[in-house]
C-alpha positions as CSV (number, residue, x, y, z in Angstrom):
1,M,-11.2,10.8,1.3
2,R,-9.5,13.5,3.3
3,Y,-6.9,13.5,6.1
4,T,-6.8,15.9,9.0
5,A,-3.6,18.0,8.6
6,A,-3.0,18.7,12.3
7,P,-2.0,15.2,13.4
8,L,-0.2,14.3,10.2
9,L,2.4,11.5,10.7
10,I,1.5,11.9,7.7
11,A,15.3,-9.5,-0.2
12,A,17.2,-11.1,-2.7
13,L,15.5,-14.2,-4.1
14,V,17.1,-17.4,-2.6
15,L,17.9,-20.0,-5.3
16,A,19.1,-23.4,-4.3
17,S,20.8,-26.0,-6.5
18,C,19.5,-29.5,-6.1
19,A,22.1,-31.5,-8.1
20,P,21.5,-35.3,-7.6
21,K,24.1,-37.1,-5.5
22,D,26.1,-39.7,-7.6
23,N,26.8,-43.1,-6.1
24,S,29.6,-44.3,-8.4
25,A,31.9,-43.3,-11.2
26,T,29.6,-45.1,-13.6
27,A,26.7,-43.0,-12.5
28,K,28.7,-39.9,-13.0
29,S,29.5,-40.9,-16.6
30,D,25.9,-41.8,-17.4
31,S,24.7,-38.6,-15.9
32,A,27.1,-36.5,-17.9
33,A,26.0,-38.2,-21.1
34,T,22.2,-38.0,-20.6
35,S,21.4,-35.3,-18.0
36,P,21.7,-31.5,-17.8
37,V,24.7,-30.1,-16.0
38,A,22.6,-28.7,-13.2
39,S,19.0,-29.3,-12.0
40,A,16.4,-26.6,-12.2
41,A,16.2,-24.1,-9.3
42,P,13.0,-24.3,-7.1
43,A,10.2,-22.0,-8.0
44,A,10.2,-18.6,-6.5
45,T,8.1,-18.1,-3.3
46,S,5.1,-15.8,-3.2
47,P,4.6,-12.9,-0.8
48,N,3.1,-13.6,2.6
49,V,-0.6,-12.7,2.6
50,V,-2.2,-10.9,5.5
51,T,-6.0,-10.3,5.4
52,V,-7.4,-7.5,7.6
53,H,-11.1,-6.6,8.0
54,A,-11.9,-2.9,8.5
55,T,-15.0,-2.0,10.5
56,D,-16.4,1.3,11.8
57,F,-14.0,1.8,13.6
58,A,-11.5,-1.1,14.2
59,F,-9.1,-3.4,12.4
60,Q,-10.2,-7.0,12.8
61,S,-8.4,-10.3,12.2
62,A,-5.0,-8.5,12.1
63,P,-2.2,-10.7,13.3
64,A,0.0,-9.5,16.2
65,E,3.2,-10.7,14.4
66,I,4.1,-11.4,10.8
67,P,7.4,-12.6,9.3
68,A,9.7,-10.2,7.5
69,G,9.8,-10.0,3.8
70,M,7.5,-9.2,0.9
71,T,4.0,-9.0,2.3
72,T,0.6,-8.5,0.6
73,F,-2.1,-6.8,2.8
74,D,-5.6,-7.4,1.7
75,L,-8.0,-4.9,3.3
76,V,-11.6,-6.0,3.4
77,N,-13.9,-2.9,4.0
78,D,-16.7,-4.2,6.2
79,G,-17.6,-0.7,7.3
80,H,-20.1,1.8,6.0
81,T,-17.6,4.4,4.9
82,L,-14.1,4.6,3.3
83,H,-11.2,3.1,5.2
84,H,-7.6,2.4,4.4
85,L,-4.7,0.7,6.2
86,A,-1.7,3.0,6.6
87,I,1.4,1.2,7.9
88,V,4.0,3.0,10.0
89,R,7.3,1.7,11.3
90,L,8.4,2.8,14.8
91,D,12.1,3.2,14.8
92,S,14.6,4.1,17.6
93,G,12.9,1.7,20.1
94,K,9.7,3.7,20.2
95,T,6.4,2.2,21.3
96,M,2.7,2.5,20.6
97,A,2.4,4.8,23.6
98,D,5.0,7.1,22.0
99,L,3.1,7.0,18.7
100,Q,-0.2,7.8,20.3
101,A,1.4,10.7,22.1
102,E,2.7,12.1,18.8
103,L,-0.7,11.6,17.2
104,A,-2.2,14.0,19.8
105,K,0.2,16.8,18.8
106,P,-0.5,19.4,16.1
107,A,2.9,18.9,14.6
108,A,4.7,17.0,11.9
109,P,5.9,13.5,12.9
110,P,9.4,13.0,14.2
111,G,11.9,11.0,12.1
112,W,11.2,7.7,14.0
113,V,7.7,7.5,12.5
114,V,8.2,6.0,9.0
115,F,5.2,5.7,6.7
116,E,5.6,2.5,4.7
117,G,2.4,2.5,2.6
118,G,-0.4,-0.1,2.6
119,P,-3.7,-0.6,0.9
120,N,-5.5,2.6,0.2
121,A,-9.3,3.3,0.5
122,S,-11.9,1.2,-1.1
123,D,-15.7,1.5,-1.0
124,P,-17.7,-0.3,1.7
125,G,-18.0,-4.0,0.8
126,K,-14.9,-3.9,-1.4
127,T,-11.3,-5.1,-1.0
128,S,-8.1,-3.2,-1.7
129,N,-4.5,-4.5,-1.5
130,A,-0.9,-3.4,-1.4
131,T,2.4,-5.4,-1.3
132,L,5.5,-4.1,0.4
133,D,8.8,-5.4,1.7
134,L,8.8,-5.3,5.6
135,Q,11.9,-5.3,7.7
136,P,11.9,-6.7,11.3
137,G,10.7,-4.1,13.9
138,S,7.7,-2.5,15.6
139,Y,4.8,-1.3,13.5
140,A,1.3,0.0,13.7
141,M,-1.6,0.1,11.3
142,L,-3.9,3.1,11.3
143,C,-6.7,4.8,9.3
144,L,-6.1,8.5,8.6
145,V,-9.4,8.9,6.8
146,D,-11.7,11.5,8.5
147,I,-14.9,11.1,6.5
148,P,-17.6,11.6,7.8
149,G,-17.3,14.1,10.6
150,G,-13.8,15.4,10.2
151,V,-12.3,13.2,12.9
152,P,-9.5,10.8,11.8
153,H,-10.5,7.2,12.2
154,F,-7.5,6.3,14.3
155,A,-8.9,8.7,17.0
156,K,-12.0,6.4,17.0
157,G,-10.0,3.2,17.5
158,M,-8.6,2.4,14.1
159,I,-5.1,1.9,15.3
160,K,-3.4,-1.4,16.1
161,P,0.2,-2.4,16.8
162,F,2.0,-5.4,15.2
163,S,5.5,-6.6,15.0
164,V,7.6,-8.0,12.2
165,G,9.8,-10.9,13.2
166,A,12.6,-12.7,11.4
167,S,11.9,-14.2,7.9
168,T,10.7,-17.8,8.0
169,G,11.9,-18.9,4.5
170,P,13.3,-17.9,1.2
171,A,12.7,-14.2,0.3
172,A,9.9,-13.6,-2.2
173,P,10.5,-11.3,-5.1
174,P,8.4,-8.3,-5.7
175,P,5.2,-8.7,-7.8
176,A,5.7,-8.5,-11.5
177,S,4.1,-5.2,-12.5
178,D,2.9,-4.1,-15.9
179,I,2.3,-0.4,-15.1
180,A,4.8,1.7,-13.2
181,I,3.7,4.9,-11.4
182,K,6.4,7.3,-10.2
183,L,5.5,10.0,-7.7
184,A,7.1,13.5,-7.6
185,D,6.2,16.8,-6.0
186,Y,3.3,17.0,-7.3
187,T,2.8,14.7,-10.2
188,F,1.9,11.1,-11.1
189,D,4.1,9.8,-13.9
190,I,2.5,6.7,-15.5
191,S,4.6,4.4,-17.7
192,K,1.9,3.7,-20.3
193,P,-1.8,4.2,-21.0
194,I,-4.1,2.2,-18.7
195,T,-6.5,-0.2,-20.5
196,A,-9.4,-2.3,-19.2
197,G,-8.6,-5.5,-17.4
198,H,-6.4,-6.7,-14.6
199,H,-3.3,-4.6,-13.8
200,E,-0.4,-4.9,-11.4
201,F,1.0,-1.5,-10.5
202,S,4.3,-0.6,-9.0
203,V,4.4,2.8,-7.2
204,T,7.7,4.4,-6.4
205,N,7.9,7.6,-4.4
206,G,11.0,9.6,-5.5
207,A,9.7,12.9,-4.1
208,T,11.1,15.0,-1.3
209,Q,8.1,14.3,0.9
210,M,5.4,11.8,1.6
211,H,2.7,11.0,-1.0
212,E,0.0,8.5,-1.7
213,V,-2.0,7.1,-4.7
214,E,-5.8,6.9,-4.3
215,L,-7.4,5.4,-7.3
216,L,-11.0,6.6,-8.0
217,R,-13.6,5.6,-10.6
218,L,-15.5,8.7,-11.4
219,S,-19.3,8.5,-11.7
220,P,-20.7,9.3,-15.1
221,G,-20.5,13.0,-15.8
222,K,-18.5,13.7,-12.7
223,T,-15.0,15.3,-12.4
224,I,-12.2,15.4,-9.9
225,A,-13.5,18.9,-8.9
226,D,-16.8,17.3,-7.9
227,V,-14.9,14.8,-5.7
228,V,-13.0,17.6,-3.9
229,K,-16.3,19.5,-3.4
230,W,-18.0,16.4,-2.0
231,M,-15.1,15.7,0.4
232,A,-15.5,19.2,1.8
233,K,-19.2,18.6,2.4
234,P,-20.1,14.9,1.9
235,D,-23.8,15.3,1.3
236,G,-25.6,12.8,-1.0
237,P,-24.0,10.0,-3.0
238,P,-20.2,10.4,-3.6
239,P,-19.2,11.3,-7.2
240,A,-16.6,8.6,-7.3
241,S,-15.9,5.1,-6.1
242,G,-12.8,4.2,-4.1
243,I,-10.8,1.4,-5.8
244,G,-7.6,1.4,-3.7
245,G,-4.0,2.3,-4.4
246,V,-1.2,2.9,-1.9
247,A,-1.6,4.7,1.4
248,P,0.9,7.5,2.4
249,F,4.6,6.5,2.1
250,T,8.0,7.9,1.7
251,K,11.0,6.9,-0.4
252,T,10.3,3.2,-1.2
253,T,8.1,1.1,-3.6
254,N,4.7,-0.4,-3.0
255,Y,2.7,-2.6,-5.4
256,F,-1.1,-3.0,-5.8
257,S,-3.4,-4.7,-8.2
258,A,-6.8,-3.6,-9.6
259,D,-9.4,-4.8,-12.1
260,L,-10.6,-1.9,-14.2
261,T,-13.6,-1.6,-16.5
262,P,-14.2,1.0,-19.1
263,G,-14.8,4.5,-17.7
264,D,-13.2,7.6,-16.3
265,Y,-10.8,7.4,-13.4
266,A,-8.4,9.5,-11.4
267,F,-5.4,9.3,-9.2
268,I,-5.3,11.8,-6.3
269,C,-3.1,12.6,-3.3
270,F,-4.7,13.9,-0.2
271,V,-1.6,14.1,2.0
272,P,-1.1,17.6,3.6
273,D,1.9,19.4,2.3
274,A,5.0,19.6,4.5
275,K,5.3,23.4,3.8
276,D,1.9,24.9,3.9
277,G,-0.4,22.1,5.1
278,K,-2.6,22.1,2.1
279,P,-3.6,18.7,0.6
280,H,-1.4,17.9,-2.4
281,F,-4.3,17.9,-4.8
282,M,-4.5,21.6,-4.2
283,H,-0.9,21.7,-5.6
284,G,-2.1,19.9,-8.7
285,M,-1.4,16.3,-7.6
286,T,-4.3,14.7,-9.5
287,K,-4.4,12.8,-12.8
288,T,-7.6,11.8,-14.7
289,F,-7.6,9.2,-17.4
290,T,-10.1,7.2,-19.4
291,V,-10.0,3.4,-19.6
292,S,-11.3,1.9,-22.8
């Protein structure tokens, strides 16, 4: 996956007590002798789930409005190439027309365009996911991937507005993660070795600029250098499979899950650098690892 550098744009859990109502002094006495002091709190709610289908080149089944709070986006890739779902928040009363005007400019985005993350790219026929805490406001989903042909997919129609309204219930807590990834300029700091099986990842960007996590499974005998070479000229089968991860985002936390089988993998960041425009992998922002 690669992004064109020119148009780069690139809560608390509610607990309620449900103590039983006493009808008499005798009931109070009996309750004190035989019952716990307070009843158990209700089970925590789960994140809202939004399923979006990516085609060549549109987002299908995407809702026009979703409630605020912790939200899991499942991106089903029904296309024939890599796609992701990058979520941007439009601050300062800006609209989709304003965003599209900025997308046409060869300049860095203004401050009102805030990248929030979202599910990163998976292979055709696969599904990727990301969970993030959304605040009320105006948003857009777009695909920045430009393979094949070098034209970012949002320019081909993969851009769609949506709004986030008020929360409709108790706030869900973030997913419980077993592996933490911290992003810096230009490194991936992983909390522990990654083993085979199902994992819940938390990804926090503490860097000075925007980053992403694209999780790749390297084909046998291939390296991250082969991936970079193929992206520059995508001829023949790709040397890696897109698993998912987190699309570009700034200082916040996203979560994603993945099922990993034994093999060689890599994390990579394709975001163009704010200073020189080079993709971050050219600054060393890759990390290979073996799952056993």
